Backbone as CSV, one residue per row, in Angstrom:
resi,resn,N_x,N_y,N_z,CA_x,CA_y,CA_z,C_x,C_y,C_z
1,MET,33.536,-13.324,-30.726,32.177,-13.397,-31.232,31.283,-12.573,-30.303
2,ALA,30.495,-11.705,-30.848,29.660,-10.797,-30.062,28.408,-11.462,-29.506
3,GLN,27.995,-12.554,-30.103,26.752,-13.199,-29.709,27.033,-14.635,-29.288
4,SER,26.325,-15.096,-28.257,26.458,-16.495,-27.817,25.283,-17.279,-28.371
5,LEU,25.575,-18.304,-29.141,24.543,-19.089,-29.804,24.739,-20.569,-29.500
6,ALA,23.630,-21.272,-29.310,23.717,-22.704,-29.044,22.405,-23.376,-29.417
7,LYS,22.483,-24.613,-29.823,21.308,-25.445,-30.077,21.690,-26.863,-29.682
8,ILE,21.328,-27.221,-28.459,21.732,-28.509,-27.890,20.493,-29.316,-27.556
9,TYR,20.296,-30.392,-28.303,19.179,-31.298,-28.043,19.595,-32.299,-26.974
10,ILE,18.700,-32.540,-26.026,18.940,-33.499,-24.943,17.817,-34.522,-24.924
11,HIS,18.185,-35.786,-24.816,17.223,-36.864,-24.575,17.400,-37.257,-23.109
12,LEU,16.404,-36.915,-22.309,16.431,-37.163,-20.874,15.569,-38.370,-20.551
13,ILE,16.105,-39.267,-19.719,15.353,-40.438,-19.284,15.310,-40.434,-17.759
14,LEU,14.088,-40.470,-17.232,13.859,-40.487,-15.788,13.108,-41.758,-15.422
15,SER,13.454,-42.329,-14.293,12.727,-43.484,-13.780,12.028,-43.096,-12.483
16,THR,10.889,-43.703,-12.243,10.240,-43.502,-10.956,11.066,-44.196,-9.878
17,LYS,10.912,-43.753,-8.650,11.614,-44.366,-7.523,11.320,-45.860,-7.509
18,ASN,12.364,-46.660,-7.461,12.275,-48.121,-7.461,11.506,-48.669,-8.660
19,ARG,11.433,-47.868,-9.729,10.730,-48.236,-10.953,9.283,-48.656,-10.677
20,GLU,8.694,-48.043,-9.659,7.298,-48.337,-9.333,6.410,-47.811,-10.453
21,ARG,5.413,-48.582,-10.796,4.510,-48.238,-11.897,3.385,-47.346,-11.358
22,THR,3.712,-46.080,-11.126,2.795,-45.195,-10.417,2.214,-44.056,-11.258
23,ILE,2.673,-43.854,-12.472,2.145,-42.764,-13.289,0.873,-43.275,-13.980
24,PRO,-0.288,-42.742,-13.592,-1.549,-43.224,-14.167,-1.699,-42.839,-15.642
25,ASP,-2.195,-43.775,-16.441,-2.380,-43.528,-17.871,-3.248,-42.308,-18.142
26,ASP,-4.302,-42.115,-17.370,-5.223,-41.012,-17.652,-4.626,-39.642,-17.340
27,LEU,-3.585,-39.571,-16.524,-2.930,-38.293,-16.214,-1.767,-37.980,-17.148
28,ARG,-1.336,-38.959,-17.914,-0.122,-38.795,-18.712,-0.173,-37.614,-19.682
29,PRO,-1.241,-37.449,-20.484,-1.233,-36.304,-21.413,-1.117,-34.955,-20.696
30,THR,-1.819,-34.803,-19.587,-1.750,-33.547,-18.845,-0.384,-33.390,-18.188
31,LEU,0.184,-34.492,-17.701,1.532,-34.458,-17.129,2.538,-34.009,-18.185
32,HIS,2.410,-34.518,-19.397,3.323,-34.134,-20.480,3.234,-32.624,-20.736
33,SER,2.021,-32.102,-20.774,1.838,-30.656,-20.967,2.450,-29.869,-19.820
34,TYR,2.243,-30.362,-18.610,2.786,-29.668,-17.441,4.318,-29.668,-17.486
35,MET,4.902,-30.811,-17.845,6.360,-30.895,-17.949,6.872,-29.949,-19.040
36,GLY,6.132,-29.852,-20.140,6.499,-28.916,-21.194,6.492,-27.482,-20.685
37,GLY,5.536,-27.151,-19.814,5.486,-25.821,-19.212,6.664,-25.556,-18.300
38,ILE,7.069,-26.568,-17.552,8.250,-26.426,-16.690,9.479,-26.139,-17.554
39,LEU,9.621,-26.892,-18.638,10.758,-26.665,-19.544,10.714,-25.246,-20.105
40,ARG,9.542,-24.811,-20.528,9.397,-23.451,-21.065,9.813,-22.414,-20.022
41,ASP,9.381,-22.631,-18.765,9.750,-21.700,-17.694,11.263,-21.681,-17.451
42,CYS,11.939,-22.755,-17.808,13.406,-22.822,-17.680,14.101,-22.251,-18.921
43,GLY,13.314,-21.803,-19.894,13.893,-21.270,-21.123,14.182,-22.338,-22.159
44,CYS,13.766,-23.565,-21.889,14.006,-24.689,-22.797,12.800,-24.876,-23.720
45,THR,13.006,-25.615,-24.793,11.933,-25.923,-25.734,11.689,-27.416,-25.740
46,SER,10.471,-27.802,-25.435,10.077,-29.203,-25.465,9.912,-29.647,-26.915
47,VAL,10.464,-30.811,-27.246,10.301,-31.383,-28.581,9.336,-32.566,-28.515
48,GLU,9.539,-33.459,-27.564,8.666,-34.628,-27.387,8.780,-35.097,-25.945
49,ILE,7.630,-35.375,-25.337,7.589,-35.901,-23.974,6.654,-37.090,-23.967
50,ASN,7.082,-38.162,-23.341,6.226,-39.335,-23.192,6.584,-40.029,-21.887
51,THR,5.567,-40.586,-21.267,5.781,-41.347,-20.040,5.134,-42.708,-20.164
52,GLU,5.678,-43.607,-19.420,5.082,-44.912,-19.161,4.835,-44.932,-17.657
53,PRO,4.172,-45.934,-17.123,3.888,-45.936,-15.684,5.128,-45.833,-14.793
54,ASP,6.316,-46.239,-15.299,7.504,-46.267,-14.448,8.672,-45.409,-14.937
55,HIS,8.467,-44.619,-15.996,9.564,-43.775,-16.464,9.074,-42.710,-17.435
56,ALA,9.976,-41.782,-17.742,9.679,-40.705,-18.687,10.837,-40.518,-19.647
57,HIS,10.488,-40.130,-20.864,11.467,-39.711,-21.867,11.115,-38.290,-22.255
58,VAL,12.112,-37.425,-22.262,11.901,-36.018,-22.590,12.982,-35.601,-23.580
59,LEU,12.548,-35.191,-24.761,13.466,-34.657,-25.764,13.237,-33.149,-25.798
60,PHE,14.297,-32.382,-25.557,14.149,-30.933,-25.479,15.421,-30.224,-25.905
61,LEU,15.241,-28.934,-26.191,16.382,-28.062,-26.470,16.791,-27.385,-25.170
62,LEU,18.022,-27.568,-24.780,18.539,-26.969,-23.552,18.762,-25.481,-23.768
63,ALA,18.238,-24.686,-22.847,18.437,-23.235,-22.936,19.922,-22.908,-22.823
64,ARG,20.342,-21.937,-23.566,21.762,-21.562,-23.598,22.281,-21.138,-22.229
65,THR,21.421,-20.572,-21.388,21.863,-20.048,-20.096,21.524,-20.960,-18.920
66,SER,20.993,-22.144,-19.193,20.632,-23.080,-18.113,21.600,-24.256,-18.081
67,THR,21.797,-24.801,-16.895,22.578,-26.028,-16.803,21.613,-27.210,-16.850
68,LEU,22.114,-28.324,-17.324,21.303,-29.535,-17.398,20.779,-29.916,-16.019
69,SER,21.629,-29.871,-15.006,21.203,-30.287,-13.670,20.113,-29.368,-13.118
70,GLU,20.164,-28.080,-13.422,19.100,-27.157,-12.992,17.773,-27.523,-13.644
71,VAL,17.804,-27.753,-14.933,16.581,-28.072,-15.666,15.991,-29.382,-15.170
72,VAL,16.835,-30.412,-15.026,16.341,-31.709,-14.551,15.768,-31.570,-13.142
73,GLY,16.453,-30.852,-12.275,15.962,-30.645,-10.913,14.597,-29.968,-10.907
74,ASN,14.441,-28.917,-11.716,13.153,-28.227,-11.804,12.068,-29.130,-12.377
75,LEU,12.418,-29.910,-13.384,11.454,-30.809,-14.015,10.989,-31.894,-13.047
76,LYS,11.937,-32.491,-12.333,11.576,-33.541,-11.380,10.767,-32.988,-10.211
77,LYS,11.213,-31.881,-9.656,10.517,-31.301,-8.500,9.113,-30.844,-8.893
78,GLY,9.023,-30.085,-9.976,7.737,-29.547,-10.394,6.728,-30.624,-10.749
79,SER,7.168,-31.646,-11.469,6.240,-32.713,-11.864,5.843,-33.566,-10.668
80,THR,6.744,-33.740,-9.713,6.413,-34.490,-8.494,5.338,-33.753,-7.691
81,VAL,5.543,-32.463,-7.491,4.554,-31.667,-6.749,3.209,-31.715,-7.468
82,TRP,3.233,-31.558,-8.789,1.991,-31.588,-9.563,1.278,-32.931,-9.394
83,LEU,2.013,-34.040,-9.493,1.392,-35.357,-9.326,0.822,-35.521,-7.921
84,HIS,1.534,-35.059,-6.914,1.033,-35.140,-5.531,-0.296,-34.399,-5.392
85,GLU,-0.441,-33.297,-6.110,-1.660,-32.491,-6.022,-2.843,-33.102,-6.771
86,GLN,-2.574,-34.025,-7.678,-3.640,-34.571,-8.508,-4.515,-35.589,-7.789
87,ARG,-3.887,-36.454,-6.992,-4.631,-37.532,-6.339,-3.958,-37.916,-5.027
88,PRO,-4.752,-38.238,-4.028,-4.177,-38.635,-2.735,-3.245,-39.848,-2.848
89,GLU,-3.573,-40.796,-3.721,-2.737,-42.002,-3.827,-1.380,-41.731,-4.476
90,LEU,-1.188,-40.539,-5.027,0.102,-40.193,-5.630,1.008,-39.423,-4.677
91,LYS,0.606,-39.262,-3.433,1.429,-38.534,-2.441,2.792,-39.204,-2.242
92,GLY,2.873,-40.503,-2.514,4.135,-41.227,-2.352,4.969,-41.295,-3.620
93,PHE,4.556,-40.583,-4.672,5.296,-40.608,-5.931,6.606,-39.835,-5.811
94,TYR,7.670,-40.421,-6.348,8.961,-39.726,-6.459,9.696,-40.256,-7.674
95,TRP,10.522,-39.409,-8.249,11.444,-39.843,-9.297,12.675,-40.448,-8.641
96,GLN,13.328,-41.340,-9.339,14.605,-41.891,-8.904,15.592,-40.728,-8.754
97,ASN,16.580,-40.882,-7.867,17.551,-39.809,-7.642,18.291,-39.396,-8.906
98,GLY,18.741,-40.350,-9.669,19.554,-40.038,-10.842,18.726,-39.863,-12.100
99,TYR,19.423,-39.783,-13.217,18.780,-39.663,-14.526,19.801,-39.996,-15.594
100,GLY,19.328,-40.193,-16.794,20.200,-40.354,-17.947,19.943,-39.207,-18.902
101,ALA,20.984,-38.578,-19.386,20.846,-37.491,-20.346,21.838,-37.719,-21.480
102,PHE,21.327,-37.631,-22.694,22.122,-37.967,-23.858,21.987,-36.868,-24.905
103,SER,23.097,-36.438,-25.469,23.060,-35.428,-26.521,22.510,-36.067,-27.795
104,VAL,21.799,-35.267,-28.572,21.198,-35.757,-29.812,21.603,-34.809,-30.930
105,SER,22.159,-35.354,-31.989,22.531,-34.512,-33.128,21.276,-34.101,-33.893
106,LYS,21.347,-32.970,-34.560,20.204,-32.465,-35.330,19.708,-33.528,-36.303
107,SER,20.614,-34.276,-36.907,20.227,-35.285,-37.894,19.502,-36.480,-37.270
108,SER,19.573,-36.637,-35.950,18.921,-37.760,-35.276,17.667,-37.371,-34.498
109,VAL,17.296,-36.111,-34.537,16.159,-35.648,-33.736,14.879,-36.390,-34.101
110,ALA,14.569,-36.534,-35.369,13.327,-37.201,-35.782,13.303,-38.656,-35.318
111,GLU,14.438,-39.327,-35.393,14.522,-40.725,-34.948,14.286,-40.830,-33.444
112,VAL,14.921,-39.960,-32.661,14.739,-39.987,-31.207,13.316,-39.562,-30.852
113,GLN,12.779,-38.608,-31.568,11.401,-38.174,-31.327,10.437,-39.344,-31.538
114,ALA,10.618,-40.115,-32.582,9.773,-41.289,-32.836,9.962,-42.332,-31.736
115,TYR,11.189,-42.524,-31.306,11.473,-43.469,-30.213,10.729,-43.050,-28.940
116,VAL,10.788,-41.780,-28.603,10.112,-41.273,-27.406,8.600,-41.452,-27.551
117,ARG,8.072,-41.124,-28.702,6.633,-41.203,-28.940,6.115,-42.644,-28.863
118,ASN,6.917,-43.605,-29.260,6.469,-44.997,-29.372,6.932,-45.886,-28.224
119,GLN,6.975,-45.355,-27.026,7.455,-46.115,-25.882,6.622,-47.356,-25.582
120,LYS,5.320,-47.259,-25.684,4.454,-48.399,-25.358,4.817,-49.609,-26.230
121,GLU,4.936,-49.378,-27.523,5.292,-50.459,-28.449,6.712,-50.959,-28.179
122,HIS,7.615,-50.029,-27.926,9.009,-50.400,-27.682,9.132,-51.295,-26.450
123,HIS,8.440,-50.921,-25.373,8.586,-51.684,-24.133,7.742,-52.949,-24.100
124,ALA,6.965,-53.190,-25.121,6.310,-54.487,-25.269,7.357,-55.543,-25.637
125,LYS,8.491,-55.071,-26.187,9.558,-55.972,-26.630,10.789,-55.950,-25.727
126,GLN,10.984,-54.843,-25.013,12.203,-54.681,-24.214,11.882,-53.916,-22.936
127,SER,12.391,-54.397,-21.821,12.121,-53.742,-20.536,12.795,-52.373,-20.486
128,PHE,12.286,-51.533,-19.592,12.895,-50.214,-19.392,14.372,-50.359,-19.050
129,GLN,14.692,-51.259,-18.119,16.082,-51.394,-17.682,16.988,-51.841,-18.826
130,ASP,16.539,-52.792,-19.628,17.356,-53.234,-20.760,17.535,-52.107,-21.778
131,ALA,16.473,-51.350,-22.032,16.570,-50.230,-22.975,17.527,-49.162,-22.455
132,PHE,17.465,-48.876,-21.156,18.356,-47.870,-20.576,19.812,-48.326,-20.670
133,ARG,20.048,-49.609,-20.434,21.414,-50.142,-20.584,21.925,-49.946,-22.010
134,VAL,21.057,-50.129,-22.994,21.439,-49.938,-24.395,21.871,-48.488,-24.625
135,TRP,21.118,-47.519,-24.087,21.499,-46.110,-24.230,22.854,-45.855,-23.591
136,LEU,23.065,-46.392,-22.399,24.358,-46.199,-21.729,25.500,-46.795,-22.548
137,GLN,25.290,-47.973,-23.095,26.328,-48.623,-23.895,26.552,-47.885,-25.210
138,ARG,25.474,-47.431,-25.847,25.581,-46.697,-27.117,26.417,-45.434,-26.944
139,TYR,26.273,-44.782,-25.799,27.008,-43.546,-25.526,28.317,-43.801,-24.774
140,GLU,28.663,-45.061,-24.620,29.907,-45.473,-23.962,30.051,-44.855,-22.576
141,ILE,28.953,-44.922,-21.813,28.943,-44.425,-20.441,29.180,-45.601,-19.509
142,GLU,30.271,-45.519,-18.764,30.558,-46.566,-17.791,29.594,-46.439,-16.626
143,PHE,29.104,-47.572,-16.150,28.163,-47.547,-15.035,28.326,-48.805,-14.191
144,ASP,27.938,-48.676,-12.964,27.953,-49.789,-12.022,26.512,-50.149,-11.738
145,GLU,26.126,-51.331,-12.113,24.749,-51.813,-11.981,24.200,-51.620,-10.562
146,ARG,25.081,-51.667,-9.563,24.627,-51.515,-8.175,24.095,-50.114,-7.887
147,TYR,24.517,-49.120,-8.681,24.165,-47.752,-8.380,23.247,-47.095,-9.415
148,VAL,22.934,-47.809,-10.487,22.072,-47.237,-11.522,20.622,-47.214,-11.059
149,TRP,20.224,-48.203,-10.310,18.817,-48.345,-9.914,18.652,-48.071,-8.427
150,ASP,17.693,-47.270,-8.070,17.358,-47.091,-6.638,15.861,-47.069,-6.451
């Protein structure tokens, strides 16, 4: 094949360090835009980004020439630096070391996009940790509870 083609949707879930509720509501829309810019700079396409005070959900198209770990590293580093620059009280903000990344089929994009968009309502019924466990179980990812959270 003369051309390399790919369309890989990723649902990325990031938690703040120790799940601290440090992402201010008033900065969230601008943070989402900034994260979308980081993805664009990585050659990726943002589909939906939403944050809660203690975590983020990012649905995006992975660039054909980028690795997932490169994109996540750039997204975490760039958004951390940006948050540090916004307010003195955010100087201690950090993302958790790890992350969850899940492939999304084209037929499920709208469903995952709605899930990402409606985090506030979703977490009124289920904690972040319980929801993350559901994603891990749905994708049959083995995990050790001692090492999932830091």
